[in-house]
Each structure stands twice: as structure tokens, then as C-alpha cells.
N, CA, C and O atoms as a GROMACS GRO file, in nm:
protein
  588
    1MET      N    1  -5.424   8.747  -2.109
    1MET     CA    2  -5.257   8.704  -2.071
    1MET      C    3  -5.187   8.832  -2.088
    1MET      O    4  -5.188   8.909  -2.184
    2LYS      N    5  -5.134   8.836  -1.993
    2LYS     CA    6  -4.994   8.921  -1.956
    2LYS      C    7  -4.860   8.857  -1.997
    2LYS      O    8  -4.834   8.738  -1.980
    3VAL      N    9  -4.780   8.946  -2.052
    3VAL     CA   10  -4.665   8.933  -2.032
    3VAL      C   11  -4.572   9.007  -2.030
    3VAL      O   12  -4.560   9.102  -2.107
    4GLU      N   13  -4.490   8.975  -1.941
    4GLU     CA   14  -4.354   9.026  -1.882
    4GLU      C   15  -4.231   9.008  -1.965
    4GLU      O   16  -4.220   8.917  -2.047
    5VAL      N   17  -4.102   9.131  -1.934
    5VAL     CA   18  -3.988   9.082  -1.965
    5VAL      C   19  -3.888   9.149  -1.864
    5VAL      O   20  -3.890   9.272  -1.862
    6HIS      N   21  -3.795   9.078  -1.773
    6HIS     CA   22  -3.723   9.141  -1.702
    6HIS      C   23  -3.583   9.077  -1.746
    6HIS      O   24  -3.544   8.964  -1.772
    7ILE      N   25  -3.532   9.192  -1.741
    7ILE     CA   26  -3.372   9.215  -1.779
    7ILE      C   27  -3.313   9.158  -1.659
    7ILE      O   28  -3.368   9.200  -1.557
    8ASP      N   29  -3.188   9.050  -1.633
    8ASP     CA   30  -3.116   9.037  -1.545
    8ASP      C   31  -2.946   9.014  -1.620
    8ASP      O   32  -2.919   8.939  -1.713
    9PRO      N   33  -2.889   9.071  -1.574
    9PRO     CA   34  -2.770   9.064  -1.650
    9PRO      C   35  -2.667   8.964  -1.559
    9PRO      O   36  -2.555   8.929  -1.596
   10ALA      N   37  -2.724   8.932  -1.450
   10ALA     CA   38  -2.640   8.833  -1.394
   10ALA      C   39  -2.683   8.638  -1.453
   10ALA      O   40  -2.654   8.531  -1.398
   11LEU      N   41  -2.754   8.664  -1.566
   11LEU     CA   42  -2.825   8.529  -1.612
   11LEU      C   43  -2.681   8.481  -1.764
   11LEU      O   44  -2.620   8.566  -1.829
   12GLU      N   45  -2.670   8.387  -1.774
   12GLU     CA   46  -2.577   8.368  -1.871
   12GLU      C   47  -2.643   8.307  -1.980
   12GLU      O   48  -2.575   8.271  -2.077
   13GLU      N   49  -2.775   8.289  -1.979
   13GLU     CA   50  -2.907   8.212  -2.093
   13GLU      C   51  -3.022   8.286  -2.062
   13GLU      O   52  -3.055   8.333  -1.954
   14PRO      N   53  -3.086   8.293  -2.186
   14PRO     CA   54  -3.255   8.327  -2.096
   14PRO      C   55  -3.329   8.259  -2.045
   14PRO      O   56  -3.289   8.143  -2.063
   15VAL      N   57  -3.420   8.260  -1.987
   15VAL     CA   58  -3.473   8.152  -1.881
   15VAL      C   59  -3.590   8.182  -1.877
   15VAL      O   60  -3.608   8.272  -1.795
   16ILE      N   61  -3.690   8.147  -1.930
   16ILE     CA   62  -3.859   8.170  -1.958
   16ILE      C   63  -3.922   8.112  -1.858
   16ILE      O   64  -3.894   7.993  -1.838
   17VAL      N   65  -4.018   8.175  -1.772
   17VAL     CA   66  -4.100   8.087  -1.677
   17VAL      C   67  -4.239   8.118  -1.708
   17VAL      O   68  -4.270   8.238  -1.710
   18LEU      N   69  -4.310   8.048  -1.728
   18LEU     CA   70  -4.478   8.045  -1.768
   18LEU      C   71  -4.539   8.039  -1.629
   18LEU      O   72  -4.509   7.943  -1.559
   19ARG      N   73  -4.612   8.122  -1.589
   19ARG     CA   74  -4.664   8.092  -1.447
   19ARG      C   75  -4.862   8.103  -1.501
   19ARG      O   76  -4.881   8.172  -1.601
   20ALA      N   77  -4.962   8.052  -1.450
   20ALA     CA   78  -5.098   8.084  -1.474
   20ALA      C   79  -5.162   8.000  -1.325
   20ALA      O   80  -5.104   7.916  -1.256
   21PRO      N   81  -5.255   8.039  -1.312
   21PRO     CA   82  -5.335   7.994  -1.215
   21PRO      C   83  -5.432   7.852  -1.184
   21PRO      O   84  -5.488   7.809  -1.083
   22MET      N   85  -5.419   7.799  -1.340
   22MET     CA   86  -5.454   7.644  -1.356
   22MET      C   87  -5.403   7.546  -1.460
   22MET      O   88  -5.413   7.618  -1.560
   23PRO      N   89  -5.377   7.484  -1.484
   23PRO     CA   90  -5.347   7.405  -1.640
   23PRO      C   91  -5.456   7.439  -1.727
   23PRO      O   92  -5.567   7.393  -1.698
   24THR      N   93  -5.446   7.500  -1.813
   24THR     CA   94  -5.505   7.491  -1.961
   24THR      C   95  -5.464   7.411  -2.053
   24THR      O   96  -5.365   7.340  -2.040
   25ALA      N   97  -5.555   7.415  -2.182
   25ALA     CA   98  -5.549   7.393  -2.318
   25ALA      C   99  -5.401   7.504  -2.381
   25ALA      O  100  -5.297   7.479  -2.441
   26GLU      N  101  -5.460   7.619  -2.333
   26GLU     CA  102  -5.326   7.704  -2.377
   26GLU      C  103  -5.229   7.690  -2.339
   26GLU      O  104  -5.131   7.641  -2.395
   27VAL      N  105  -5.240   7.730  -2.237
   27VAL     CA  106  -5.121   7.696  -2.134
   27VAL      C  107  -5.006   7.604  -2.198
   27VAL      O  108  -4.895   7.643  -2.235
   28GLU      N  109  -5.066   7.451  -2.204
   28GLU     CA  110  -4.989   7.379  -2.242
   28GLU      C  111  -4.935   7.380  -2.399
   28GLU      O  112  -4.830   7.337  -2.446
   29GLU      N  113  -5.014   7.426  -2.442
   29GLU     CA  114  -4.978   7.504  -2.639
   29GLU      C  115  -4.916   7.595  -2.668
   29GLU      O  116  -4.868   7.607  -2.781
   30LEU      N  117  -4.902   7.688  -2.566
   30LEU     CA  118  -4.812   7.779  -2.574
   30LEU      C  119  -4.615   7.769  -2.492
   30LEU      O  120  -4.510   7.832  -2.508
   31ALA      N  121  -4.671   7.631  -2.391
   31ALA     CA  122  -4.512   7.553  -2.348
   31ALA      C  123  -4.461   7.496  -2.425
   31ALA      O  124  -4.341   7.475  -2.410
   32GLN      N  125  -4.527   7.448  -2.537
   32GLN     CA  126  -4.527   7.329  -2.566
   32GLN      C  127  -4.419   7.368  -2.726
   32GLN      O  128  -4.328   7.299  -2.772
   33LYS      N  129  -4.480   7.515  -2.784
   33LYS     CA  130  -4.456   7.586  -2.853
   33LYS      C  131  -4.309   7.660  -2.763
   33LYS      O  132  -4.201   7.664  -2.821
   34LEU      N  133  -4.313   7.679  -2.716
   34LEU     CA  134  -4.180   7.736  -2.629
   34LEU      C  135  -4.091   7.616  -2.657
   34LEU      O  136  -3.998   7.637  -2.734
   35ARG      N  137  -4.103   7.505  -2.611
   35ARG     CA  138  -3.962   7.376  -2.621
   35ARG      C  139  -3.959   7.373  -2.728
   35ARG      O  140  -3.844   7.400  -2.761
   36GLU      N  141  -4.030   7.351  -2.829
   36GLU     CA  142  -3.981   7.341  -3.010
   36GLU      C  143  -3.904   7.443  -3.010
   36GLU      O  144  -3.785   7.412  -3.021
   37ALA      N  145  -3.922   7.543  -3.002
   37ALA     CA  146  -3.866   7.687  -3.041
   37ALA      C  147  -3.714   7.660  -2.988
   37ALA      O  148  -3.620   7.683  -3.064
   38ALA      N  149  -3.693   7.611  -2.859
   38ALA     CA  150  -3.568   7.615  -2.787
   38ALA      C  151  -3.486   7.491  -2.855
   38ALA      O  152  -3.368   7.472  -2.825
   39LEU      N  153  -3.535   7.433  -2.922
   39LEU     CA  154  -3.438   7.289  -2.974
   39LEU      C  155  -3.387   7.310  -3.103
   39LEU      O  156  -3.453   7.322  -3.206
   40PRO      N  157  -3.238   7.314  -3.087
   40PRO     CA  158  -3.164   7.341  -3.224
   40PRO      C  159  -3.200   7.309  -3.338
   40PRO      O  160  -3.229   7.189  -3.342
   41GLN      N  161  -3.212   7.361  -3.431
   41GLN     CA  162  -3.286   7.291  -3.594
   41GLN      C  163  -3.159   7.233  -3.634
   41GLN      O  164  -3.047   7.223  -3.584
   42PRO      N  165  -3.218   7.197  -3.749
   42PRO     CA  166  -3.113   7.068  -3.801
   42PRO      C  167  -3.057   7.161  -3.923
   42PRO      O  168  -3.136   7.247  -3.961
   43PHE      N  169  -2.974   7.157  -3.967
   43PHE     CA  170  -2.957   7.250  -4.112
   43PHE      C  171  -2.966   7.121  -4.273
   43PHE      O  172  -2.946   7.000  -4.270
   44THR      N  173  -3.006   7.221  -4.411
   44THR     CA  174  -3.039   7.167  -4.462
   44THR      C  175  -2.878   7.120  -4.563
   44THR      O  176  -2.831   7.216  -4.625
   45VAL      N  177  -2.829   7.038  -4.572
   45VAL     CA  178  -2.706   7.032  -4.668
   45VAL      C  179  -2.734   6.952  -4.772
   45VAL      O  180  -2.821   6.865  -4.768
   46TYR      N  181  -2.638   6.985  -4.902
   46TYR     CA  182  -2.673   6.901  -4.988
   46TYR      C  183  -2.593   6.807  -5.077
   46TYR      O  184  -2.505   6.869  -5.137
   47THR      N  185  -2.595   6.647  -5.111
   47THR     CA  186  -2.511   6.609  -5.194
   47THR      C  187  -2.509   6.626  -5.331
   47THR      O  188  -2.534   6.744  -5.353
   48GLU      N  189  -2.490   6.556  -5.450
   48GLU     CA  190  -2.485   6.606  -5.627
   48GLU      C  191  -2.648   6.560  -5.618
   48GLU      O  192  -2.692   6.570  -5.732
   49ARG      N  193  -2.736   6.521  -5.540
   49ARG     CA  194  -2.887   6.447  -5.608
   49ARG      C  195  -2.947   6.460  -5.494
   49ARG      O  196  -3.036   6.374  -5.488
   50GLU      N  197  -2.944   6.539  -5.378
   50GLU     CA  198  -3.036   6.521  -5.318
   50GLU      C  199  -2.990   6.633  -5.180
   50GLU      O  200  -2.880   6.679  -5.150
   51ALA      N  201  -3.156   6.657  -5.101
   51ALA     CA  202  -3.118   6.808  -4.983
   51ALA      C  203  -3.132   6.657  -4.882
   51ALA      O  204  -3.190   6.550  -4.898
   52VAL      N  205  -3.043   6.715  -4.774
   52VAL     CA  206  -3.033   6.610  -4.635
   52VAL      C  207  -3.042   6.707  -4.559
   52VAL      O  208  -2.998   6.818  -4.586
   53ARG      N  209  -3.124   6.665  -4.410
   53ARG     CA  210  -3.107   6.709  -4.294
   53ARG      C  211  -3.040   6.688  -4.206
   53ARG      O  212  -3.033   6.570  -4.173
   54VAL      N  213  -2.990   6.751  -4.157
   54VAL     CA  214  -2.852   6.690  -4.064
   54VAL      C  215  -2.821   6.770  -3.899
   54VAL      O  216  -2.756   6.874  -3.885
   55SER      N  217  -2.872   6.709  -3.813
   55SER     CA  218  -2.885   6.759  -3.675
   55SER      C  219  -2.713   6.841  -3.678
   55SER      O  220  -2.608   6.814  -3.736
   56ARG      N  221  -2.763   6.963  -3.569
   56ARG     CA  222  -2.635   7.036  -3.540
   56ARG      C  223  -2.531   6.926  -3.465
   56ARG      O  224  -2.411   6.942  -3.484
   57SER      N  225  -2.589   6.783  -3.356
   57SER     CA  226  -2.524   6.745  -3.318
   57SER      C  227  -2.386   6.637  -3.370
   57SER      O  228  -2.277   6.600  -3.327
   58VAL      N  229  -2.455   6.620  -3.464
   58VAL     CA  230  -2.356   6.556  -3.610
   58VAL      C  231  -2.243   6.660  -3.667
   58VAL      O  232  -2.137   6.610  -3.704
   59VAL      N  233  -2.255   6.762  -3.675
   59VAL     CA  234  -2.160   6.828  -3.754
   59VAL      C  235  -2.010   6.860  -3.679
   59VAL      O  236  -2.010   6.912  -3.567
   60LEU      N  237  -1.887   6.826  -3.746
   60LEU     CA  238  -1.771   6.803  -3.681
   60LEU      C  239  -1.748   6.962  -3.697
   60LEU      O  240  -1.727   7.033  -3.598
   61ARG      N  241  -1.753   7.019  -3.844
   61ARG     CA  242  -1.701   7.118  -3.876
   61ARG      C  243  -1.764   7.173  -4.013
   61ARG      O  244  -1.777   7.112  -4.119
   62PHE      N  245  -1.803   7.318  -3.977
   62PHE     CA  246  -1.825   7.384  -4.150
   62PHE      C  247  -1.646   7.467  -4.226
   62PHE      O  248  -1.552   7.528  -4.176
   63TYR      N  249  -1.674   7.432  -4.330
   63TYR     CA  250  -1.550   7.492  -4.362
   63TYR      C  251  -1.536   7.575  -4.519
   63TYR      O  252  -1.615   7.533  -4.603
   64ALA      N  253  -1.479   7.645  -4.546
   64ALA     CA  254  -1.494   7.691  -4.699
   64ALA      C  255  -1.369   7.685  -4.788
   64ALA      O  256  -1.256   7.724  -4.758
   65GLU      N  257  -1.402   7.638  -4.886
   65GLU     CA  258  -1.276   7.563  -4.970
   65GLU      C  259  -1.286   7.545  -5.119
   65GLU      O  260  -1.346   7.444  -5.154
   66ASP      N  261  -1.245   7.612  -5.200
   66ASP     CA  262  -1.279   7.603  -5.354
   66ASP      C  263  -1.417   7.697  -5.365
   66ASP      O  264  -1.528   7.654  -5.396
   67LYS      N  265  -1.386   7.823  -5.336
   67LYS     CA  266  -1.510   7.947  -5.346
   67LYS      C  267  -1.672   7.839  -5.320
   67LYS      O  268  -1.777   7.863  -5.380
   68GLY      N  269  -1.658   7.753  -5.242
   68GLY     CA  270  -1.746   7.639  -5.178
   68GLY      C  271  -1.768   7.668  -5.042
   68GLY      O  272  -1.670   7.718  -4.988
   69VAL      N  273  -1.851   7.654  -4.980
   69VAL     CA  274  -1.913   7.592  -4.845
   69VAL      C  275  -1.908   7.451  -4.785
   69VAL      O  276  -1.934   7.374  -4.878
   70PHE      N  277  -1.895   7.410  -4.718
   70PHE     CA  278  -1.902   7.262  -4.689
   70PHE      C  279  -1.901   7.210  -4.534
   70PHE      O  280  -1.839   7.268  -4.446
   71CYS      N  281  -1.978   7.095  -4.515
   71CYS     CA  282  -2.007   7.048  -4.377
   71CYS      C  283  -1.974   6.926  -4.394
   71CYS      O  284  -2.015   6.852  -4.484
   72GLN      N  285  -1.883   6.894  -4.293
   72GLN     CA  286  -1.816   6.817  -4.251
   72GLN      C  287  -1.935   6.716  -4.158
   72GLN      O  288  -2.030   6.763  -4.095
   73THR      N  289  -1.906   6.594  -4.166
   73THR     CA  290  -1.977   6.492  -4.053
   73THR      C  291  -1.901   6.403  -4.053
   73THR      O  292  -1.800   6.408  -4.124
   74ALA      N  293  -1.924   6.312  -3.985
   74ALA     CA  294  -1.895   6.150  -3.944
   74ALA      C  295  -1.919   6.077  -4.094
   74ALA      O  296  -1.829   6.007  -4.140
   75LYS      N  297  -2.022   6.095  -4.153
   75LYS     CA  298  -2.071   5.997  -4.267
   75LYS      C  299  -2.018   6.089  -4.370
   75LYS      O  300  -2.048   6.036  -4.476
   76GLY      N  301  -1.943   6.218  -4.399
   76GLY     CA  302  -1.918   6.285  -4.535
   76GLY      C  303  -1.921   6.410  -4.544
   76GLY      O  304  -1.976   6.478  -4.456
   77VAL      N  305  -1.881   6.449  -4.618
   77VAL     CA  306  -1.860   6.601  -4.661
   77VAL      C  307  -1.984   6.666  -4.728
   77VAL      O  308  -2.013   6.601  -4.828
   78PHE      N  309  -2.040   6.739  -4.715
   78PHE     CA  310  -2.171   6.768  -4.784
   78PHE      C  311  -2.156   6.909  -4.803
   78PHE      O  312  -2.094   6.972  -4.717
   79THR      N  313  -2.205   6.971  -4.908
   79THR     CA  314  -2.234   7.129  -4.959
   79THR      C  315  -2.338   7.233  -4.869
   79THR      O  316  -2.451   7.193  -4.842
   80VAL      N  317  -2.313   7.310  -4.844
   80VAL     CA  318  -2.409   7.405  -4.820
   80VAL      C  319  -2.427   7.538  -4.860
   80VAL      O  320  -2.337   7.620  -4.877
   81ARG      N  321  -2.545   7.554  -4.872
   81ARG     CA  322  -2.586   7.729  -4.925
   81ARG      C  323  -2.547   7.811  -4.898
   81ARG      O  324  -2.502   7.890  -4.981
   82GLN      N  325  -2.542   7.844  -4.722
   82GLN     CA  326  -2.494   7.984  -4.671
   82GLN      C  327  -2.337   7.994  -4.670
   82GLN      O  328  -2.247   7.910  -4.674
   83ARG      N  329  -2.342   8.100  -4.664
   83ARG     CA  330  -2.198   8.150  -4.616
   83ARG      C  331  -2.134   8.125  -4.486
   83ARG      O  332  -2.192   8.104  -4.379
   84LEU      N  333  -2.017   8.129  -4.505
   84LEU     CA  334  -1.985   8.107  -4.340
   84LEU      C  335  -2.024   8.206  -4.234
   84LEU      O  336  -2.075   8.175  -4.126
   85TYR      N  337  -1.992   8.345  -4.278
   85TYR     CA  338  -2.064   8.449  -4.199
   85TYR      C  339  -2.214   8.424  -4.114
   85TYR      O  340  -2.231   8.433  -3.992
   86GLU      N  341  -2.320   8.389  -4.222
   86GLU     CA  342  -2.420   8.341  -4.176
   86GLU      C  343  -2.406   8.245  -4.087
   86GLU      O  344  -2.434   8.249  -3.968
   87LEU      N  345  -2.356   8.145  -4.159
   87LEU     CA  346  -2.356   7.992  -4.029
   87LEU      C  347  -2.285   8.065  -3.874
   87LEU      O  348  -2.319   8.037  -3.759
   88GLU      N  349  -2.182   8.163  -3.916
   88GLU     CA  350  -2.156   8.199  -3.789
   88GLU      C  351  -2.243   8.240  -3.715
   88GLU      O  352  -2.252   8.196  -3.601
   89GLU      N  353  -2.353   8.365  -3.779
   89GLU     CA  354  -2.420   8.443  -3.691
   89GLU      C  355  -2.604   8.327  -3.668
   89GLU      O  356  -2.712   8.379  -3.637
   90ALA      N  357  -2.593   8.250  -3.681
   90ALA     CA  358  -2.717   8.145  -3.683
   90ALA      C  359  -2.682   8.077  -3.566
   90ALA      O  360  -2.771   8.052  -3.485
   91LEU      N  361  -2.532   8.034  -3.538
   91LEU     CA  362  -2.493   7.951  -3.457
   91LEU      C  363  -2.429   8.017  -3.359
   91LEU      O  364  -2.335   7.956  -3.307
   92ALA      N  365  -2.457   8.136  -3.314
   92ALA     CA  366  -2.395   8.272  -3.203
   92ALA      C  367  -2.464   8.158  -3.083
   92ALA      O  368  -2.582   8.122  -3.080
   93GLY      N  369  -2.368   8.119  -2.998
   93GLY     CA  370  -2.426   8.134  -2.853
   93GLY      C  371  -2.399   7.991  -2.866
   93GLY      O  372  -2.434   7.953  -2.755
   94THR      N  373  -2.367   7.907  -2.917
   94THR     CA  374  -2.368   7.781  -2.932
   94THR      C  375  -2.225   7.709  -2.912
   94THR      O  376  -2.140   7.790  -2.876
   95LYS      N  377  -2.176   7.568  -2.929
   95LYS     CA  378  -2.090   7.539  -2.885
   95LYS      C  379  -2.057   7.571  -3.024
   95LYS      O  380  -1.959   7.498  -3.016
   96PHE      N  381  -2.051   7.610  -3.130
   96PHE     CA  382  -1.968   7.607  -3.254
   96PHE      C  383  -1.916   7.746  -3.279
   96PHE      O  384  -1.984   7.847  -3.300
   97VAL      N  385  -1.756   7.732  -3.272
   97VAL     CA  386  -1.736   7.837  -3.270
   97VAL      C  387  -1.596   7.859  -3.449
   97VAL      O  388  -1.564   7.781  -3.539
   98ARG      N  389  -1.572   7.949  -3.428
   98ARG     CA  390  -1.465   8.053  -3.560
   98ARG      C  391  -1.326   7.998  -3.518
   98ARG      O  392  -1.286   8.022  -3.405
   99VAL      N  393  -1.259   7.933  -3.597
   99VAL     CA  394  -1.151   7.922  -3.535
   99VAL      C  395  -1.019   7.993  -3.646
   99VAL      O  396  -0.907   8.014  -3.598
  100SER      N  397  -1.051   8.028  -3.812
  100SER     CA  398  -1.048   8.091  -3.867
  100SER      C  399  -1.070   8.157  -3.942
  100SER      O  400  -1.192   8.162  -3.925
  101ASN      N  401  -1.038   8.260  -4.070
  101ASN     CA  402  -1.179   8.283  -4.132
  101ASN      C  403  -1.193   8.184  -4.250
  101ASN      O  404  -1.237   8.238  -4.352
  102SER      N  405  -1.172   8.090  -4.257
  102SER     CA  406  -1.268   7.930  -4.379
  102SER      C  407  -1.296   7.827  -4.317
  102SER      O  408  -1.289   7.713  -4.363
  103GLU      N  409  -1.357   7.882  -4.123
  103GLU     CA  410  -1.343   7.715  -4.085
  103GLU      C  411  -1.433   7.765  -3.929
  103GLU      O  412  -1.397   7.866  -3.869
  104ILE      N  413  -1.545   7.681  -3.881
  104ILE     CA  414  -1.605   7.732  -3.804
  104ILE      C  415  -1.629   7.551  -3.756
  104ILE      O  416  -1.679   7.475  -3.839
  105VAL      N  417  -1.580   7.495  -3.597
  105VAL     CA  418  -1.597   7.390  -3.528
  105VAL      C  419  -1.680   7.395  -3.469
  105VAL      O  420  -1.729   7.500  -3.428
  106ASN      N  421  -1.735   7.252  -3.438
  106ASN     CA  422  -1.785   7.204  -3.318
  106ASN      C  423  -1.741   7.168  -3.206
  106ASN      O  424  -1.732   7.045  -3.205
  107LEU      N  425  -1.711   7.212  -3.115
  107LEU     CA  426  -1.632   7.238  -2.990
  107LEU      C  427  -1.676   7.062  -2.915
  107LEU      O  428  -1.596   6.977  -2.879
  108ASP      N  429  -1.804   7.056  -2.912
  108ASP     CA  430  -1.798   6.956  -2.885
  108ASP      C  431  -1.756   6.809  -2.938
  108ASP      O  432  -1.765   6.704  -2.876
  109ARG      N  433  -1.705   6.831  -3.078
  109ARG     CA  434  -1.674   6.724  -3.151
  109ARG      C  435  -1.461   6.739  -3.162
  109ARG      O  436  -1.375   6.692  -3.237
  110VAL      N  437  -1.460   6.809  -3.071
  110VAL     CA  438  -1.307   6.803  -3.033
  110VAL      C  439  -1.223   6.714  -2.966
  110VAL      O  440  -1.243   6.714  -2.845
  111THR      N  441  -1.144   6.645  -3.002
  111THR     CA  442  -1.098   6.533  -2.921
  111THR      C  443  -0.939   6.560  -2.851
  111THR      O  444  -0.893   6.493  -2.758
  112ALA      N  445  -0.856   6.697  -2.934
  112ALA     CA  446  -0.757   6.688  -2.848
  112ALA      C  447  -0.724   6.797  -2.908
  112ALA      O  448  -0.743   6.823  -3.027
  113LEU      N  449  -0.664   6.873  -2.816
  113LEU     CA  450  -0.592   7.037  -2.849
  113LEU      C  451  -0.429   7.047  -2.829
  113LEU      O  452  -0.382   7.034  -2.716
  114ASP      N  453  -0.354   7.068  -2.931
  114ASP     CA  454  -0.206   7.072  -2.906
  114ASP      C  455  -0.145   7.230  -2.886
  114ASP      O  456  -0.099   7.300  -2.976
  115LEU      N  457  -0.156   7.260  -2.774
  115LEU     CA  458  -0.099   7.403  -2.787
  115LEU      C  459   0.057   7.446  -2.751
  115LEU      O  460   0.100   7.547  -2.694
  116THR      N  461   0.119   7.342  -2.800
  116THR     CA  462   0.292   7.359  -2.809
  116THR      C  463   0.308   7.425  -2.858
  116THR      O  464   0.371   7.516  -2.803
  117LEU      N  465   0.263   7.448  -3.026
  117LEU     CA  466   0.326   7.537  -3.098
  117LEU      C  467   0.288   7.717  -3.084
  117LEU      O  468   0.173   7.753  -3.060
  118ALA      N  469   0.375   7.796  -3.100
  118ALA     CA  470   0.344   7.955  -3.030
  118ALA      C  471   0.265   8.044  -3.122
  118ALA      O  472   0.307   8.080  -3.232
  119GLY      N  473   0.142   8.080  -3.069
  119GLY     CA  474   0.065   8.125  -3.148
  119GLY      C  475  -0.049   8.060  -3.215
  119GLY      O  476  -0.116   8.118  -3.302
  120THR      N  477  -0.067   7.961  -3.182
  120THR     CA  478  -0.166   7.876  -3.277
  120THR      C  479  -0.211   7.713  -3.196
  120THR      O  480  -0.138   7.644  -3.124
  121ILE      N  481  -0.332   7.689  -3.233
  121ILE     CA  482  -0.392   7.562  -3.145
  121ILE      C  483  -0.397   7.495  -3.255
  121ILE      O  484  -0.431   7.547  -3.361
  122LYS      N  485  -0.362   7.360  -3.243
  122LYS     CA  486  -0.385   7.242  -3.327
  122LYS      C  487  -0.481   7.163  -3.271
  122LYS      O  488  -0.454   7.107  -3.165
  123MET      N  489  -0.622   7.144  -3.338
  123MET     CA  490  -0.732   7.074  -3.306
  123MET      C  491  -0.740   6.916  -3.384
  123MET      O  492  -0.714   6.860  -3.490
  124THR      N  493  -0.779   6.900  -3.292
  124THR     CA  494  -0.811   6.696  -3.371
  124THR      C  495  -0.950   6.697  -3.330
  124THR      O  496  -0.994   6.762  -3.236
  125LEU      N  497  -1.036   6.603  -3.424
  125LEU     CA  498  -1.176   6.658  -3.401
  125LEU      C  499  -1.183   6.474  -3.390
  125LEU      O  500  -1.095   6.387  -3.389
  126GLU      N  501  -1.334   6.472  -3.382
  126GLU     CA  502  -1.352   6.318  -3.437
  126GLU      C  503  -1.287   6.275  -3.540
  126GLU      O  504  -1.242   6.361  -3.616
  127GLY      N  505  -1.266   6.139  -3.569
  127GLY     CA  506  -1.205   6.105  -3.694
  127GLY      C  507  -1.109   6.123  -3.753
  127GLY      O  508  -1.066   6.073  -3.858
  128GLY      N  509  -1.056   6.230  -3.654
  128GLY     CA  510  -0.893   6.215  -3.673
  128GLY      C  511  -0.872   6.360  -3.818
  128GLY      O  512  -0.769   6.361  -3.884
  129THR      N  513  -0.961   6.443  -3.838
  129THR     CA  514  -0.977   6.549  -3.883
  129THR      C  515  -0.879   6.655  -3.814
  129THR      O  516  -0.880   6.676  -3.693
  130VAL      N  517  -0.807   6.708  -3.891
  130VAL     CA  518  -0.718   6.836  -3.803
  130VAL      C  519  -0.713   6.977  -3.855
  130VAL      O  520  -0.683   7.024  -3.965
  131CYS      N  521  -0.754   7.031  -3.733
  131CYS     CA  522  -0.760   7.203  -3.756
  131CYS      C  523  -0.699   7.306  -3.716
  131CYS      O  524  -0.650   7.285  -3.605
  132TRP      N  525  -0.671   7.449  -3.770
  132TRP     CA  526  -0.595   7.505  -3.680
  132TRP      C  527  -0.665   7.645  -3.637
  132TRP      O  528  -0.738   7.717  -3.706
  133VAL      N  529  -0.640   7.655  -3.560
  133VAL     CA  530  -0.722   7.795  -3.478
  133VAL      C  531  -0.608   7.913  -3.538
  133VAL      O  532  -0.489   7.888  -3.514
  134SER      N  533  -0.636   8.021  -3.603
  134SER     CA  534  -0.537   8.105  -3.644
  134SER      C  535  -0.506   8.202  -3.506
  134SER      O  536  -0.595   8.205  -3.421
  135ARG      N  537  -0.393   8.274  -3.484
  135ARG     CA  538  -0.396   8.341  -3.445
  135ARG      C  539  -0.492   8.451  -3.350
  135ARG      O  540  -0.511   8.485  -3.234
  136ARG      N  541  -0.536   8.478  -3.484
  136ARG     CA  542  -0.653   8.595  -3.477
  136ARG      C  543  -0.788   8.534  -3.373
  136ARG      O  544  -0.864   8.608  -3.312
  137TYR      N  545  -0.793   8.405  -3.373
  137TYR     CA  546  -0.876   8.343  -3.307
  137TYR      C  547  -0.861   8.283  -3.185
  137TYR      O  548  -0.946   8.213  -3.129
  138VAL      N  549  -0.715   8.323  -3.131
  138VAL     CA  550  -0.721   8.153  -3.036
  138VAL      C  551  -0.737   8.197  -2.883
  138VAL      O  552  -0.743   8.114  -2.793
  139LYS      N  553  -0.749   8.402  -2.852
  139LYS     CA  554  -0.784   8.409  -2.752
  139LYS      C  555  -0.952   8.382  -2.744
  139LYS      O  556  -0.993   8.338  -2.637
  140LYS      N  557  -1.032   8.401  -2.833
  140LYS     CA  558  -1.141   8.369  -2.842
  140LYS      C  559  -1.167   8.194  -2.812
  140LYS      O  560  -1.238   8.179  -2.712
  141ILE      N  561  -1.137   8.100  -2.859
  141ILE     CA  562  -1.100   7.974  -2.829
  141ILE      C  563  -1.044   7.979  -2.713
  141ILE      O  564  -1.134   8.006  -2.633
  142LYS      N  565  -0.957   7.969  -2.665
  142LYS     CA  566  -0.907   8.007  -2.509
  142LYS      C  567  -1.047   7.994  -2.414
  142LYS      O  568  -1.087   7.894  -2.356
  143ALA      N  569  -1.113   8.136  -2.418
  143ALA     CA  570  -1.249   8.174  -2.360
  143ALA      C  571  -1.329   8.068  -2.345
  143ALA      O  572  -1.376   8.009  -2.248
  144ALA      N  573  -1.336   8.053  -2.485
  144ALA     CA  574  -1.458   7.930  -2.494
  144ALA      C  575  -1.460   7.794  -2.446
  144ALA      O  576  -1.558   7.721  -2.430
  145LEU      N  577  -1.294   7.762  -2.418
  145LEU     CA  578  -1.278   7.658  -2.390
  145LEU      C  579  -1.230   7.613  -2.214
  145LEU      O  580  -1.203   7.505  -2.162
  146GLY      N  581  -1.238   7.767  -2.154
  146GLY     CA  582  -1.205   7.798  -2.029
  146GLY      C  583  -1.033   7.766  -1.977
  146GLY      O  584  -0.994   7.725  -1.867
  147LEU      N  585  -0.965   7.795  -2.082
  147LEU     CA  586  -0.818   7.768  -2.120
  147LEU      C  587  -0.764   7.904  -2.023
  147LEU      O  588  -0.644   7.931  -2.016
   0.00000   0.00000   0.00000
């Protein structure tokens, strides 16, 4: 098997093309492994009594409060054992964006933006949760949202 890597700055995200002279079990197995690796991995969050696997798509936000890091979903708030900077690194290149020193928001779960306040943005998430984008992150958020 031959492996080639071509760098193309025009691409927005990596594209993997698998070429073979004929379909084989090895080719199908490799394609399946690549598909599985591309799927977003769920997070492990914790309640008082148990560990729960939560899909990225249901997460509204991650936030730090009282020396802890929490994950908020529509079903409730859970404890997370990672630090925000670790979550930010793990979520790089996704729809999760840091909006302040203490919060990472899922942009797919934003229902409204209030841009009327000078220097800040008020974000409303599904369920009515309100987040504030600090001045330091306003430019980054506007770029992520195409504003």
C-alpha cells in the first residue's frame, strides 16, 4: 500500500481520498476506520453518582464556576473533569468557540445575538440561557459567525 500526503492551502478542511484498483476487504476496513475516526467523539460528563456519555451536538456550553468546569445541555448541568483550555484544544475546528475566559459556546445552539451593546455581544442559547462575549473575543466570534 502506498501513502501520499498533498498539502493544498486552498482547502478549508482535510479531504481523504482512498483509491484502489478493486474493492477488497482491506480497503473496506480502512475506509470504515477513517469514517469512524472522522465522527465526533462524545464527552464523558459526571453527575453525583454516575458518568454519562454526552454527544457534542446536545451540548449548549462549557463553563467554569466556583473552581469547577461544567457542561450544560437541555437535560441539565454536568461536571466535567477537563479544564476549559483542554476542552478548547479538543474542540478546535468545530462549532464550539471560546466567548470569554470562563465559557465555551456551541454556535449551533445560539438562537439570538444582541449586538446593540458597545463592545460586547449578548448570546441567547436554546432554553433561554444568556452568555456574554467578552470584548477580547468579539472579533473572533464575529469572524466565526460571518458578521
